[in-house]
N, C-alpha and C positions, 0 to 999 in steps of 0.2 A: 629974482625976477618972475621966474616961473611959478614959484611957491605962492607969490602974492596973487597972481592971476588965477591960480587955482582956487584960492580962497574967495576971491571976488565972484568967481563964476558959479560957485556952489548954489543949489536951489534949496530953498526952505522946505521942510517936510510940510506937506498939505494935510491939515486936520479937518477938512470940510466933512468928510464922511463921518467922523466922530461926532461933530457937532449935530449933523443930521440925525444921528442915532439918539443922542441925548435929548434933542428937542422933539423928535417924533416918535421913534421907536420905544424909547423907555416909558414915556407916559401911556403909550398903548399896552405895553406889557403890564404895567401896573393896573390898568383898567380891567384887563382880562383876569389878573390875579384876584382883584377884588370881586369880580363877577363869580368866579369859580368858588371862593371862599364863602360868598353870600349863599350860593346854591347848596353847598355843603352844610352850612349852618341850618338853613331851612329844612333840609332833609332830615338832619339829626333831630331837630325840634318836633318835626312831624312824627317820627317813629317813637319818640319818647312820650308824646302826649302833653297835656297842659293841666293847669289846676282846676279848670272849669269844665273839662270834657276830655274826649279822647278822639284822636285822629285815627280812623280805621281805613280799610281798604275801599270803602265806598263813601269816603267823605268825612265830614266832621259832625260827630253826634254830641248834643248836650246831655249833661248828667241828669238823671231822674233822682228825685229825692223823696224821702218820707214826708217831709213838712209840705213839699209842693202838692203831692197827692192828697194829703189831708186837707189842705186849704181848698183845692178844687172840690173835693167831695163835699165839704161843709158849706160851700157856696150854694150848691144845688139842693142839698138835703135840708138845710136850714134857712138860708136866706131867700131861696126861691120856694122851697116847700112843695106842697102838693100840686101836682100838675098832671091833669088828664082832661078828657072831653066830657066828663059826667055832668058838670055844672059850670056857673059862671066863674066861680072862684077858681076851679080847676083849670079852666080855659085861660084865665089870666095868668096862672102859673106857667101854662104852655108858653105864652107870650114872652113872659119874663125869662124863662129858661132859654128861648130862642135868642133874646138879647144878649144873655150871658155867653152863650156859644159864640155868637158873632164877635162879640168883643174880645173873647178870649183868643180868637184866631186872628186878630188884627195884626197889621204890621207892626204896631207898637209893642204888643205882647209877645208875639212869635217870629215876627219877621217875614211872614208870608206876604208878598207883594199884591195879591188879590184874593179876596174871599168871594167866591162865586155864590149866587143865591138864585132861587127859583121860587116865585110867590104864586099862590093860588087862593082865590077867594072862596069862603065856605060861609053862606049866609052873609053876614055883615062883617065877618072877621077875616082877616089875611093871615095865612100860615105859610111858613117858608121852609125850604131846604137849604142848607149850607154846606159847601165843600170847598176844600183847599187841595192842591196838587203839589207834590214834590216831583216836577216833571222829569221823565226818564231821559237819559242821554242817548241811548240807542233805539229803544222801541217806545216812544211816548205814547202810542196809541193803545199799548197793552196796559191795563190798569190792575193794580192790586189795591182792592178796596177795603177800607175799614169803616164799617157802617154802624152807627149808634142812633137809636131813638132818643130824643130829648124829653119825651113825655114818659110818664110812669106807667106800669102794667096796671090793669084794673082787675086781673084775675085774683081772687081773694087768697089763693094758694101761693101766690108769688110774694117774694119778699122785695117790697118796694125799694129797699136800699139798693137793689141791683142797678137801677136807672142811675142814681148819682154815682155809683161805683164805677159803672162801665164808662160814663161820661168822663170822670176823673182820670181813668186809666188811659182812655183814648186821646185826651187832650194832652196828657203828659207825654205819651209816645210821639203824638204830632210835633210837640215842642222839641222833643229829643232828635227827631230826624229831619227837621227843617233843612238843615245844611247838608244833607247827604247828596252824594251823586250816585245814581243807580241805573241799571239797565232799563227797568220799566218805570212807569209812573205810579207813584203811591198817593192814593186819594183817601182822604179822611171826610166822610160824609155824615151829615147830622140831619135826620128826616123824622118828622113826627109820625107816630106809628098807630095812633088811635084811629077811631072811625072817621072823625072829621079830618084827620091828617091823611086818610087814604088817598085823595086826589093829588096831594103833594107827592106822595110816594110814587104813584103811577107816572106822573109827569116827570119826575126825576129820573126813573127807570128808562123813559123814553129817549133821554139824551144819548144813550149808548147807541141807539138806532140811528138817530139823526146825525151824529157825528162819526159814526162808524168806528167807535171805541169798543174794545173787547175786555171784559173783566176776566183776567187770567186766574185770579184767586180773590176770594172774598172772606173777610173776617167779621163775623157778627159777634162783637165783643161781650154783649150781655149773655150769649149762649155758651160761652167758654166754660168747660167743666171746672177749670181751676179758679174761676172768679165766681164763687158761690159765697155770698155774705155769711151763711151760716158756718160753713167750714173754716172761713177766714176770721171767725169771731173768737175772741178770748173768753175766759170762764165768766167774766162780768158782762158780756154781751157786747162789748166795744170791739171794733175792728182791729185786727193785728195788722198794722200798717207796714211792718217789715215783710210780712207775707204777701201783702197786696203789692209792695214794690217788687218782688220777685216775679209776680204774675205780669206786671207791666214790662220787666226785662224780658221775660219770656216772649210776650207778644212782640216787642220790638225786634227780637231775633228772628222770629217766625216771619215778620213782615219784611225785613232786609233779605232774608234768605229767599223768600218768594219773588222779591223785586230784582234779584240778580242771579237767580238760578238759570 
């Protein structure tokens, strides 16, 4: 009798805590595991790079190529052609070069969200300066400026190819560093340099005073010692594009170093 009463009075084991863990705790643990695994995967991918560029300590840079440099050069040198302020044809060339610069910097081609411009009238013609910024993360008012005139030099001693060459290199570097994150702002500015373009250059320089911006370092691409069309030419007179690419890589390295020093 006592044995039966003992069996009837036994309490069943409660499994509520186990069900609560399975329903609530286990999914949460799985979620945390997935998050950690994803972060580790992204980190590994970032350090190994990708097929189209490399992830560096200052963000993502796109690859620069010989074919892209050559294509940019040929557009200015042959499609646009002569561009200076000496006559009507040359002035038309300046306008065409300006349009090509603006289009090259657009969101569609390079991903810059905004292409700033400054327009000045000279007689009946309007001339413009264009610039784009890779805005600095810590000191955005400190500017690393890469500046290139888009009209050709008229000095007979100058190799006019330097204009198209410097434009090609500057645009290629701009495209490469679009997605980088840097301490200071990197600015690519394209300003006409001839007599009629003078007012544009003066007005462009004034923005640094009006906006209290400071140029920490400036790169005048066409004046680089290593960007000399003569020394970069092969025996047949054509440009050695592998050597030009090395100049572009050196400029990119100099710019990123100045932006993060």
